[in-house]
C-alpha positions in Angstrom: 50.7 -33.6 -73.9 48.1 -31.1 -72.7 46.0 -33.8 -71.0 49.1 -35.1 -69.1 49.9 -31.6 -67.9 46.4 -31.1 -66.6 46.4 -34.5 -65.0 49.6 -33.8 -63.1 48.3 -30.5 -61.9 45.2 -32.2 -60.6 47.3 -34.8 -58.8 49.2 -31.9 -57.1 45.9 -30.1 -56.1 44.4 -33.4 -54.7 47.5 -33.8 -52.6 47.2 -30.3 -51.3 43.6 -30.9 -50.4 44.6 -34.2 -48.7 47.2 -32.5 -46.4 45.1 -29.3 -46.2 47.9 -26.8 -46.5 50.4 -25.5 -49.0 53.5 -23.3 -48.6 53.7 -19.9 -50.3 56.6 -21.2 -52.4 54.7 -24.2 -53.7 51.6 -22.1 -54.3 53.6 -19.6 -56.4 55.3 -22.4 -58.3 51.9 -23.9 -59.1 50.5 -20.6 -60.3 53.5 -20.0 -62.5 53.0 -23.4 -64.1 49.3 -23.0 -64.6 49.6 -19.4 -66.0 50.5 -20.3 -69.6 47.5 -22.7 -69.8 44.9 -20.4 -68.2 46.6 -16.9 -68.1 43.5 -15.1 -66.7 43.3 -17.5 -63.7 47.0 -17.4 -63.2 47.0 -13.6 -63.0 44.1 -13.6 -60.5 45.8 -16.2 -58.4 49.1 -14.4 -58.5 47.5 -11.2 -57.2 45.7 -13.2 -54.5 49.1 -14.4 -53.3 50.0 -10.8 -52.6 51.9 -9.7 -55.8 51.3 -6.3 -57.3 53.0 -7.0 -60.7 52.1 -9.3 -63.5 53.1 -13.0 -63.5 54.0 -12.8 -67.2 57.6 -11.8 -66.5 58.3 -14.1 -63.6 61.0 -16.7 -64.0 60.0 -20.3 -64.4 60.0 -22.4 -61.2 63.1 -24.6 -60.5 63.2 -27.9 -58.9 65.6 -29.9 -56.6 66.7 -33.0 -58.4 67.5 -34.7 -55.0 63.8 -34.7 -54.2 63.2 -36.8 -57.3 65.2 -39.7 -56.0 63.2 -42.4 -54.3 64.7 -43.6 -51.0 61.8 -45.9 -50.1 59.3 -48.2 -51.9 56.0 -49.7 -50.9 55.8 -53.5 -51.2 52.8 -55.7 -51.0 52.8 -58.7 -48.6 50.9 -61.8 -49.4 50.3 -64.9 -47.3 49.8 -68.1 -49.5 49.3 -65.9 -52.5 46.6 -63.6 -51.0 47.5 -60.0 -50.4 47.4 -59.3 -46.7 49.2 -56.0 -46.3 51.8 -53.6 -47.4 54.9 -52.0 -46.0 57.4 -49.3 -46.8 61.1 -50.3 -46.9 64.3 -48.7 -48.0 65.2 -49.0 -51.7 68.5 -50.6 -50.8 67.3 -52.9 -48.0 68.5 -56.5 -48.4 66.1 -59.5 -48.5 66.7 -60.3 -44.8 65.6 -56.8 -43.7 62.6 -57.0 -46.0 61.6 -60.4 -44.7 61.8 -59.3 -41.0 59.8 -56.1 -41.7 57.1 -58.2 -43.5 56.7 -60.5 -40.5 56.2 -57.4 -38.2 53.1 -56.1 -40.1 50.0 -56.5 -37.9 47.7 -57.7 -40.7 50.3 -60.3 -41.7 50.8 -61.5 -38.1 47.1 -62.3 -37.8 47.3 -64.6 -40.9 50.5 -66.4 -39.9 49.8 -66.8 -36.2 50.0 -70.4 -35.1 51.1 -71.6 -38.6 54.5 -72.8 -39.7 56.4 -70.6 -42.2 57.6 -72.8 -45.0 59.2 -70.2 -47.2 59.4 -66.4 -47.7 59.9 -65.2 -51.2 61.0 -61.7 -51.9 60.3 -60.2 -55.4 62.6 -57.2 -55.1 60.8 -53.9 -55.2 57.3 -55.4 -55.6 56.2 -58.2 -53.2 56.9 -60.5 -50.3 55.1 -63.8 -50.4 55.0 -65.8 -47.2 54.1 -69.5 -47.6 52.6 -71.1 -44.5 51.2 -74.5 -43.7 
């Protein structure tokens, strides 16, 4: 829908503000996408990017499907049911790798220091819960 399109554009713009830079290729792609929605703004931005011709006859931007594949995920880590941190792990990492990584997170170390680990529960792709006594 129209609102979803605008929302996704705002997410992109917010990310550009966050990293404080954008490549010419990404800027041109964004202008091409925004142009059908706000053609006057798209035309002005296109000229600001250094083009002398109209954007109306430009080809639609393409994408790289490989960049849409997630290789990592962010998982929350809780100690006795209370969220204490998060970590990024590989999408294909096994439970043992995930458990080891969870125990290395500084904020988690503080909450388990001096306590006995009774059990570590991995909810694949979502959460690691460390039960301590």
